[in-house]
C-alpha positions in Angstrom: 67.9 98.6 110.7 69.1 95.7 108.6 69.3 95.5 104.7 69.7 93.0 102.0 72.7 93.9 100.0 72.6 93.1 96.2 75.0 93.7 93.5 73.5 95.7 90.7 75.9 96.6 87.9 78.8 98.4 89.4 77.0 99.1 92.6 76.0 97.4 95.9 72.4 98.4 96.7 70.8 98.1 100.1 67.2 96.9 99.9 64.6 96.9 102.6 64.2 93.4 104.1 60.4 93.6 104.1 59.7 95.7 101.0 62.1 94.1 98.6 61.6 96.8 95.9 62.6 99.7 98.2 66.1 100.5 98.2 67.8 102.9 100.6 71.1 103.6 99.1 73.9 102.4 96.8 77.7 102.4 96.9 80.0 102.1 93.9 81.9 98.9 94.0 85.2 100.5 92.9 85.2 104.1 94.0 83.0 103.9 97.2 80.9 106.7 96.2 77.7 106.6 98.2 74.2 107.9 97.3 71.1 107.4 99.4 69.9 107.2 103.0 72.7 107.4 105.5 71.0 104.6 107.6 72.5 102.0 105.2 75.9 103.6 104.8 77.7 101.7 107.4 76.4 98.3 106.2 77.1 99.1 102.6 80.6 100.3 103.3 81.3 97.1 105.4 80.0 94.9 102.5 82.3 96.9 100.0 85.3 96.4 102.3 84.6 92.7 102.5 84.2 92.5 98.7 87.7 94.2 98.4 89.3 91.8 100.8 88.0 88.8 99.0 89.5 90.2 95.8 92.8 90.9 97.6 92.8 87.2 99.0 92.3 85.9 95.6 95.0 87.9 93.9 97.4 86.9 96.7 96.7 83.2 95.9 97.3 83.9 92.3 100.6 85.7 93.1 101.7 82.7 95.2 100.9 80.4 92.3 102.7 82.6 89.9 105.9 82.8 92.0 105.9 79.0 92.6 105.6 78.6 88.8 108.4 81.1 88.2 106.1 83.6 86.3 106.3 87.1 87.7 105.3 88.9 84.6 101.8 89.7 85.8 103.0 90.7 89.2 105.5 93.0 87.6 102.8 94.7 85.6 100.6 95.1 88.7 103.4 96.7 90.7 103.9 99.3 87.9 100.4 100.8 88.9 101.6 101.4 92.4 103.0 104.8 93.5 106.8 104.7 93.8 106.5 105.7 97.5 104.5 102.6 98.2 107.1 100.4 96.5 109.8 102.1 98.4 108.0 101.7 101.7 107.9 97.9 101.1 111.8 97.7 100.8 114.2 97.8 103.6 115.4 101.1 105.0 118.3 101.1 102.4 116.1 102.8 99.9 
């Protein structure tokens, strides 16, 4: 079964391709919480993953630009949100 995925507020919603008013389920864009008919769960999950990857790619482009420009302030603030273990895992074995 195929669905048309539409962004509605903080959710991606799976609609019937024929009956455009009928929705089968929705997944929260940020948390991944799913509500609805499990027939659309895989497609919604893939859609959400693609959405996340697009954001990650865009952030990486901005990070490259910031580093090139010598401005790492925003990157530093972003890193503060990561758990210390994740930061240490990025470093060489010395840490």
